[in-house]
C-alpha positions as CSV (number, residue, x, y, z in Angstrom):
1,M,-39.9,10.8,8.7
2,S,-39.4,7.2,9.5
3,D,-41.1,5.5,12.2
4,A,-37.9,5.5,15.2
5,E,-38.2,9.3,14.7
6,I,-42.0,9.8,15.2
7,I,-42.0,7.6,17.9
8,V,-38.5,9.4,19.5
9,D,-40.5,12.8,18.7
10,K,-43.7,11.3,20.8
11,I,-41.6,10.3,23.3
12,A,-39.8,14.2,23.9
13,S,-43.3,16.0,23.8
14,S,-45.6,13.5,26.1
15,F,-45.5,14.0,29.3
16,D,-42.9,12.4,32.5
17,R,-43.3,8.8,32.9
18,T,-43.6,7.5,35.7
19,V,-43.2,4.7,37.8
20,E,-47.0,3.5,37.9
21,D,-46.9,4.1,33.8
22,V,-44.7,1.3,33.3
23,L,-46.1,-0.7,35.7
24,V,-49.5,-0.7,34.0
25,T,-47.8,-1.2,30.6
26,V,-45.7,-4.3,31.9
27,E,-50.2,-5.1,33.4
28,L,-51.7,-4.6,30.1
29,A,-48.6,-6.6,28.2
30,A,-49.1,-9.7,30.8
31,I,-46.0,-9.6,31.4
32,D,-44.7,-11.0,35.2
33,K,-42.9,-7.9,36.2
34,S,-40.7,-10.3,39.0
35,E,-39.1,-11.7,36.0
36,L,-37.7,-7.8,35.1
37,I,-35.4,-6.0,36.7
38,N,-36.7,-3.1,38.1
39,V,-35.1,-0.4,35.8
40,S,-37.3,1.6,33.2
41,Q,-35.2,3.6,30.9
42,I,-37.6,6.1,29.2
43,I,-35.7,7.2,25.6
44,T,-36.4,10.8,25.0
45,D,-34.3,13.2,22.4
46,K,-32.0,15.5,22.6
47,Q,-32.9,19.1,21.6
48,E,-29.8,20.1,19.7
49,K,-29.6,17.4,16.1
50,H,-26.4,15.6,15.8
51,E,-27.1,13.7,12.7
52,K,-24.6,15.9,10.4
53,K,-21.6,15.6,13.1
54,V,-21.6,12.5,14.1
55,R,-20.7,9.5,11.6
56,L,-21.1,6.0,12.5
57,L,-18.3,3.7,11.0
58,E,-18.1,0.3,10.6
59,L,-15.3,-1.8,12.3
60,D,-13.7,-5.2,11.5
61,K,-11.7,-6.9,14.4
62,H,-8.6,-5.3,13.2
63,L,-9.7,-1.5,13.2
64,E,-11.2,-3.0,16.5
65,S,-8.5,-4.1,18.0
66,S,-6.5,-1.1,17.0
67,I,-8.6,1.3,18.7
68,L,-8.2,-0.6,21.7
69,E,-4.4,-0.7,21.6
70,G,-4.8,3.6,21.6
71,Q,-3.6,3.7,17.8
72,T,-4.6,6.6,16.2
73,L,-7.0,6.0,12.9
74,K,-6.9,8.3,10.4
75,F,-8.2,9.4,7.2
76,K,-7.0,10.0,3.7
77,G,-7.8,11.3,0.6
78,D,-8.4,14.9,-2.1
79,K,-11.6,16.0,-3.1
80,N,-10.7,15.0,-6.3
81,E,-9.5,10.8,-4.5
82,L,-11.6,8.5,-2.7
83,L,-11.4,7.9,0.9
84,V,-9.4,5.9,3.0
85,L,-8.7,4.6,6.4
86,C,-5.4,3.7,7.7
87,T,-4.0,2.0,10.8
88,N,-0.8,1.9,11.5
89,D,-0.5,-1.2,9.5
90,K,-3.2,-1.4,6.9
91,T,-5.3,0.8,4.8
92,Y,-9.3,0.3,3.5
93,E,-11.7,2.2,1.4
94,V,-14.6,3.7,2.6
95,K,-18.5,4.0,1.7
96,D,-21.5,5.8,2.8
97,A,-23.8,2.5,2.8
98,E,-27.5,2.9,3.9
99,T,-29.1,-0.1,6.6
100,S,-32.7,-0.7,6.6
101,N,-32.6,0.0,9.9
102,S,-33.0,3.0,11.2
103,L,-30.1,3.8,13.9
104,I,-30.8,4.9,17.7
105,V,-27.1,6.3,19.0
106,L,-27.9,6.3,22.9
107,P,-24.1,7.1,24.6
108,D,-26.0,6.3,28.4
109,L,-28.1,3.4,27.4
110,K,-27.0,0.8,30.2
111,L,-26.6,-2.7,29.8
112,S,-27.2,-5.3,31.2
113,N,-23.9,-5.0,33.5
114,D,-25.1,-1.7,34.4
115,L,-27.9,-2.7,35.8
116,K,-26.8,-5.3,38.4
117,K,-27.3,-3.3,40.8
118,Y,-31.3,-2.6,40.1
119,T,-32.1,-6.0,41.4
120,N,-33.6,-6.2,44.7
121,K,-34.7,-1.9,44.7
122,E,-37.0,-0.7,44.2
123,W,-38.8,0.6,40.2
124,T,-36.8,3.4,38.8
125,I,-37.3,5.2,36.1
126,E,-33.7,6.2,34.3
127,K,-34.1,8.0,30.7
128,S,-31.2,7.7,27.5
129,T,-31.0,11.0,26.0
130,S,-30.8,10.4,22.4
131,E,-28.1,11.4,19.9
132,G,-29.6,11.1,16.6
133,I,-31.4,9.0,14.3
134,F,-29.3,7.4,11.7
135,H,-30.3,5.2,7.9
136,T,-26.5,6.0,6.8
137,Y,-22.9,4.0,7.6
138,L,-19.5,4.7,7.0
139,E,-18.4,0.6,5.7
140,V,-15.2,0.1,5.1
141,R,-13.5,-3.3,3.1
142,E,-9.9,-3.5,3.3
143,C,-7.7,-2.2,0.1
144,K,-3.7,-1.9,-1.4
145,P,-2.8,0.9,-0.7
146,K,-2.9,3.9,-2.8
147,L,0.9,4.5,-3.8
148,G,0.7,5.8,-7.1
149,N,1.8,9.6,-6.6
150,L,4.8,8.5,-3.9
151,L,7.2,8.1,-6.8
152,S,5.4,12.1,-8.6
153,L,6.7,13.3,-4.9
154,L,10.0,12.1,-4.7
155,T,11.1,12.8,-8.2
156,P,11.5,16.3,-8.5
157,S,14.2,15.9,-5.3
158,S,15.7,13.2,-6.5
159,F,19.6,13.1,-5.3
160,N,22.3,13.1,-8.1
161,G,25.0,13.8,-6.3
162,P,26.9,16.6,-3.9
163,E,27.5,18.5,-6.6
164,Y,23.1,18.9,-7.6
165,E,22.6,19.9,-4.2
166,K,22.2,23.7,-5.1
167,T,20.2,23.1,-7.9
168,I,17.1,21.1,-5.7
169,D,14.3,23.7,-5.4
170,K,14.1,23.6,-1.4
171,S,10.2,23.3,-1.7
172,T,10.0,19.4,-3.6
173,L,11.6,18.2,-0.4
174,C,9.8,15.8,1.5
175,N,9.9,14.9,4.9
176,W,8.2,12.1,6.8
177,D,5.0,14.2,7.1
178,K,4.2,15.5,4.0
179,L,5.0,11.7,2.6
180,A,2.7,10.2,4.9
181,S,-0.5,13.1,4.4
182,S,-0.1,12.7,1.4
183,I,-0.1,9.8,0.4
184,Q,-3.3,6.9,1.3
185,A,-1.4,4.1,2.8
186,S,-0.8,3.4,6.4
187,D,2.5,4.1,7.6
188,E,4.1,0.8,7.5
189,E,2.5,0.3,4.2
190,I,4.6,3.9,3.2
191,K,8.2,2.5,4.6
192,E,8.0,-1.2,2.6
193,A,6.9,1.1,-0.5
194,L,9.9,3.0,0.5
195,S,12.9,0.5,1.0
196,R,11.4,-0.9,-2.8
197,H,12.6,1.9,-4.3
198,M,16.3,3.7,-4.1
199,V,14.8,6.1,-1.5
200,V,17.4,7.3,1.4
201,E,17.2,9.9,4.4
202,I,19.0,12.7,4.1
203,N,18.8,15.2,6.8
204,G,15.2,14.5,7.8
205,Y,13.8,14.1,3.9
206,Y,13.3,11.2,2.2
207,R,15.7,11.3,-1.6
208,M,15.2,9.3,-4.5
209,I,18.5,8.2,-5.8
210,G,18.3,9.5,-9.2
211,L,18.8,6.2,-12.0
212,N,22.2,8.2,-13.8
213,Y,23.5,8.7,-10.2
214,E,22.5,5.1,-9.5
215,T,24.0,3.6,-12.4
216,Q,27.1,5.7,-11.4
217,L,27.5,4.1,-8.2
218,L,27.4,0.3,-9.3
219,M,30.0,1.2,-12.5
220,L,31.8,2.6,-9.0
221,L,31.3,0.0,-7.0
222,A,32.7,-2.6,-9.8
223,Q,36.0,-0.2,-10.5
224,V,36.1,-1.3,-6.5
225,M,36.3,-4.9,-7.0
226,D,38.2,-5.1,-10.6
227,S,41.0,-3.0,-8.6
228,N,41.5,-5.4,-5.8
229,S,41.3,-8.2,-7.8
230,W,38.2,-9.8,-6.0
231,E,36.1,-12.5,-7.5
232,I,32.0,-11.0,-7.2
233,D,31.6,-13.6,-4.1
234,E,34.7,-12.2,-2.0
235,I,33.6,-8.1,-1.9
236,D,34.7,-6.5,1.6
237,K,32.6,-3.5,1.8
238,G,34.7,-1.5,4.6
239,E,37.4,-1.4,1.5
240,T,34.9,-0.8,-0.6
241,Y,32.9,2.4,1.1
242,D,37.1,3.4,2.3
243,E,38.0,4.5,-1.1
244,L,34.5,5.8,-2.4
245,K,33.9,7.7,1.2
246,D,35.3,11.2,-0.4
247,L,32.8,10.8,-4.0
248,I,29.8,9.2,-1.7
249,P,27.5,9.9,0.9
250,K,27.7,7.5,3.7
251,E,23.9,6.6,3.8
252,V,23.9,6.8,0.5
253,F,26.6,4.0,-0.3
254,D,24.7,2.1,2.6
255,L,21.8,1.6,0.5
256,V,23.4,1.2,-2.3
257,F,25.7,-1.5,-1.9
258,H,22.6,-3.2,0.5
259,K,20.0,-3.3,-2.6
260,Y,23.5,-4.9,-4.9
261,A,24.8,-7.3,-2.4
262,K,24.5,-10.1,0.1
263,V,26.5,-11.9,1.8
264,S,28.1,-14.0,0.4
265,A,28.3,-18.0,0.2
266,K,31.8,-18.2,1.1
267,N,32.2,-16.5,4.6
268,G,33.9,-17.9,6.8
269,F,36.3,-19.3,4.6
270,I,38.0,-16.0,4.2
271,K,38.0,-12.6,6.4
272,T,38.3,-9.6,6.0
273,K,40.8,-7.0,7.2
274,N,38.7,-6.3,9.6
275,D,36.3,-9.8,10.1
276,E,33.4,-8.3,8.7
277,P,31.4,-10.4,6.6
278,L,31.9,-10.5,2.4
279,Y,29.6,-9.7,0.4
280,E,28.6,-11.0,-3.4
281,Y,27.2,-8.8,-5.5
282,D,23.4,-9.5,-6.9
283,H,23.1,-10.8,-10.7
284,E,20.1,-10.3,-11.8
285,K,20.2,-6.7,-9.4
286,F,23.3,-5.4,-11.5
287,C,22.2,-6.2,-15.0
288,R,18.4,-4.9,-14.6
289,V,19.2,-1.7,-13.3
290,C,22.1,-1.4,-16.1
291,A,19.1,-1.9,-18.9
292,Q,17.1,-0.1,-16.9
293,A,19.7,3.0,-18.6
294,I,19.6,1.7,-21.2
295,L,16.0,1.8,-22.2
296,I,15.4,4.9,-21.1
297,A,18.1,5.6,-23.7
298,S,16.6,4.4,-26.9
299,P,13.5,3.0,-25.5
300,V,12.9,0.6,-28.7
301,T,16.8,-1.3,-29.6
302,E,17.1,-4.2,-32.1
303,Y,17.4,-6.7,-29.8
304,Q,21.3,-8.0,-31.0
305,D,22.3,-4.4,-30.4
306,F,20.3,-4.2,-27.9
307,M,22.1,-7.1,-25.5
308,E,26.2,-6.2,-27.4
309,T,25.3,-2.9,-25.1
310,W,23.6,-5.0,-21.8
311,N,26.4,-6.7,-22.3
312,S,29.2,-4.5,-21.9
313,S,27.9,-1.9,-19.0
314,T,27.7,-4.9,-16.6
315,P,31.0,-6.2,-15.2
316,D,33.0,-9.1,-17.2
317,N,31.9,-11.3,-14.6
318,I,28.3,-10.1,-14.6
319,I,26.0,-11.9,-17.4
320,P,22.6,-10.5,-18.6
321,K,19.9,-12.8,-19.3
322,E,16.4,-12.0,-21.4
323,E,14.8,-12.9,-18.3
324,Y,16.5,-10.3,-16.1
325,L,13.9,-8.1,-18.0
326,S,10.9,-9.4,-17.0
327,G,8.5,-6.2,-15.4
328,L,10.9,-3.7,-17.4
329,A,10.6,-4.9,-21.6
330,L,9.0,-6.6,-24.6
331,I,10.9,-8.9,-26.4
332,K,8.3,-8.2,-29.8
333,T,9.0,-9.4,-33.7
334,N,8.6,-6.6,-35.1
335,P,6.0,-6.9,-38.5
336,K,7.7,-4.7,-40.7
337,N,11.2,-6.2,-41.1
338,G,10.5,-9.6,-39.0
339,K,13.8,-8.7,-36.5
340,K,13.3,-9.1,-32.8
341,E,13.1,-5.9,-30.5
342,V,13.7,-5.0,-26.9
343,I,10.9,-2.2,-26.0
344,S,10.9,-0.4,-22.8
345,Y,7.8,-1.1,-21.1
346,P,8.8,-1.4,-17.1
347,E,5.5,-2.5,-14.9
348,I,6.4,0.6,-12.3
349,N,4.5,3.0,-15.0
350,L,1.4,0.9,-14.9
351,P,-1.9,1.7,-13.6
352,D,-2.7,0.5,-10.5
353,N,-6.5,-0.2,-11.0
354,I,-6.5,-3.8,-12.1
355,I,-9.3,-3.0,-15.0
356,A,-7.3,-0.2,-16.4
357,R,-3.9,-2.3,-16.1
358,F,-5.2,-5.3,-17.8
359,K,-6.6,-3.0,-20.7
360,D,-3.0,-1.2,-21.4
361,L,-1.5,-4.7,-20.8
362,F,-4.1,-6.0,-23.6
363,S,-3.0,-3.4,-26.1
364,V,0.1,-3.4,-26.2
365,Q,0.1,-6.8,-26.6
366,A,-2.9,-9.2,-27.2
367,K,-2.2,-12.4,-26.3
368,W,0.1,-13.2,-22.6
369,T,1.8,-16.4,-21.4
370,V,1.6,-16.5,-17.3
371,E,5.4,-16.2,-17.2
372,Q,5.1,-12.8,-19.4
373,I,1.6,-11.2,-17.8
374,T,2.5,-12.4,-13.8
375,P,5.9,-9.3,-12.9
376,Y,3.0,-6.6,-15.0
377,I,0.3,-7.9,-12.0
378,A,1.6,-10.0,-9.1
379,P,2.2,-6.0,-7.5
380,L,-1.5,-6.2,-7.2
381,A,-2.3,-9.5,-5.6
382,T,-3.4,-9.9,-2.1
383,P,-3.1,-12.9,0.1
384,S,-6.7,-13.7,-1.0
385,V,-6.3,-12.8,-4.7
386,N,-3.5,-14.5,-7.1
387,V,-2.0,-13.6,-10.0
388,S,-4.2,-17.1,-10.7
389,A,-7.5,-15.3,-9.6
390,L,-7.2,-12.1,-11.3
391,L,-6.5,-13.6,-14.4
392,T,-9.3,-15.7,-14.2
393,K,-11.7,-13.2,-13.0
394,Y,-10.0,-9.9,-15.6
395,A,-8.4,-12.5,-18.5
396,R,-9.9,-15.2,-21.1
397,P,-7.0,-18.3,-21.3
398,S,-6.7,-19.9,-24.5
399,M,-4.1,-22.4,-26.1
400,V,-1.4,-21.0,-28.5
401,N,0.6,-23.9,-30.2
402,G,0.3,-25.5,-27.5
403,V,0.9,-23.0,-24.9
404,K,-1.5,-21.4,-22.1
405,C,-2.4,-17.5,-23.0
406,Y,-4.3,-15.3,-21.9
407,S,-5.8,-12.3,-23.3
408,S,-8.6,-9.3,-23.1
409,K,-11.9,-11.1,-21.6
410,H,-13.7,-8.9,-24.2
411,G,-12.0,-8.9,-26.9
412,K,-11.5,-11.2,-29.8
């Protein structure tokens, strides 16, 4: 039993204090009672212990303001997951922490503002009941949202076209409540993650657009562009949808079109029939999704063959470039035949844990230039810990032929 518990037990088991008892104590302590407010608060112990029902939680300014604004804080995590705490827009790791001090919870303890009314009154005794004595609390630390199982939740119910809807297992469909309760991230962080992927809401359920279907849709967009003899920066969205509306649901068309098209620089110089803005297709995004489809079909391809296939899969006025493979694939020389190869290595498949990610990266390639490794670690960077800081902490720099490279910190 701690000193504080012993004190509380003694107080609880002793006689009720009187004003006379208090004044005698003040006098023995050589304190001028005129300097004191005329009230003494006596701590008593509650018969029913609450230590196991109540936990103390550390609050930073954001958590405090979230509570004061009326937000609901949510704890998330299965038995095999680390616990996190989420506000509307941030995620915190939660850990048990010990304190060297004994913390006594006194809900009805009167503080300075409450004691003003006792000024110039007769000395009064007030009792404050302890709800428990604590030696641990929940320590919080802001962290990246844990989104590792987002795609695994959405993939089984991927949308691959209206003709495949009868084959979907209804139990795999995810509405917002299912996503919010299953993903260890705040609502805003989940929504932001959904926006980075090809996810559309159909009839109240969030559906991932299958890659093959996405590629087919891009080819349809390109066909409409070619059939109308439009330049790549003179795309009419309204006409494009009118020609495809019998093939593509509106919400799917809008998602795909706005991912791969942006308002054209020519907008304002050329008008559409409906006086809507002109759009232009994004070369890199177009090329990357075509590259993904090729890499899934053939994870390792001889460089020249890959580039020829890639070039033939994109519209004539969209030219693939090697840099568009950043974060999707590696270009390496096969030591057996000396030929360059394109090897599928998508960033999205790497672990979320930063140590595990670096281990994976260095097992695939011993040395990386900053340009090569950046797309693979940038998603784990934060405003306070950027890519450079991550490399300094988890990798070892060296110079190779005058180029700065990074390798395993504990490797050779």
